[in-house]
N, C-alpha and C positions, 0 to 999 in steps of 0.2 A: 443323791448321790454325787459329793464330791470331784469333781472331773481332774483337777492339780495332781498331775502322775507323780512328785514324791507323797502327797497326800494319799495317793491308793497305797502307791509300796510300803509307805508306813504300817496302815492298815491292817494288810496284806499279814504283811509280819506280826503285830500285832494278835491276830488272829489264831495265826498258824503257833505264836505261844501258847495260848490261853487256847488250843483247839475247839474257839468257837467255829466249827463249818458253817455252821448256818447266815456266820456274819459275812465271813470268806468268799462262799459260792457267789455273791453277788458283784464282787470284783473282776471275775476272772469273762470273759469272753468263750463263748462257745465255741469257739477254734481256735482258744486258748493252744499253749504246746510248748513244753515242756523237754528244754534236755539240758541236761549233765554228763558228767565222764562213765556216768552208770547207768546214764535212761538217754535213747534215741528218742526225739522230736517226739514224744507222748503225749498225748490228749487230755486235757479236764478231766475225762471219767479216769483215766489213769493217774493222773496227779493224782487224786485225793482216795482214790484207793490204794497206790503206794506211798507217796512221798506226804502227803499231809496226816497221817498219824503221827510218825514221826516223832512229835517234838521231845517227848520224855526218855530219848536217847540221849536229848541232851540236859544237864543241869544250870546252862547259864547259856542263852546266845543276844547278842549287843550290838545293836548298830550303829558300825562305830561312823559312816559319813552314806547318807546320802545326797547322791548328786545326778543334776539333771543337765542333761550333754546337748540337748535340742531332739525337736522333731517325737518329742515323747521317749524319747531313753533314757532311760534312767539306772546311774549306777548303782550299788547298795556294798556298801562293806560292811559287811561281820565278821563279827568275833564272837568263836564257842566252843564249848567248854564238853567233851562226850560223856556221858556217865562213867564209860571206862577210865576217866582223867584224861591229860593234855589239855591242849589250850590252842585252837589254828582260826586261822580266817578265810574268806570267799570271799570273793568277788558276784555279783549277779547285774545279767545285763539283760534291764525289764523295759520293754515295749506296751505304754499304755495309750493308748488311743478311747476318745469320747468316753473317759473315768474305767474304762475299762483293759486289766489285765492281759495285753495277748498273747506275746510270747516271755518267757524266762529261758536265758542262757546261763548258768553256774561256771566257773573256774575257783577247780580247790587250790585251796594255797596249800601252803606247810605250817609246818609247826609257829607256835612263835614261843 
């Protein structure tokens, strides 16, 4: 398994878009937490049940920048187009340690 935090984040986004749950699961730590304006520190099981299966809501999602910020923190800046139309950008602060995603904090952006 690749322990480079940027590579881990890029792989997680690829697996989400392709909905390859089996490939994605090993990237997430057992004590993983996910926070967004709609989710307050949900655990790994809740994330894979509620959030992971949502890729079909988007006609497109592409990473614009994946930037390491030190100590395993990576910022992922991405643009997406919901099936309902429009184009939006979000940022995720993702903590990766020992090759595993430990925490994701999502910050919703506005329309582009």
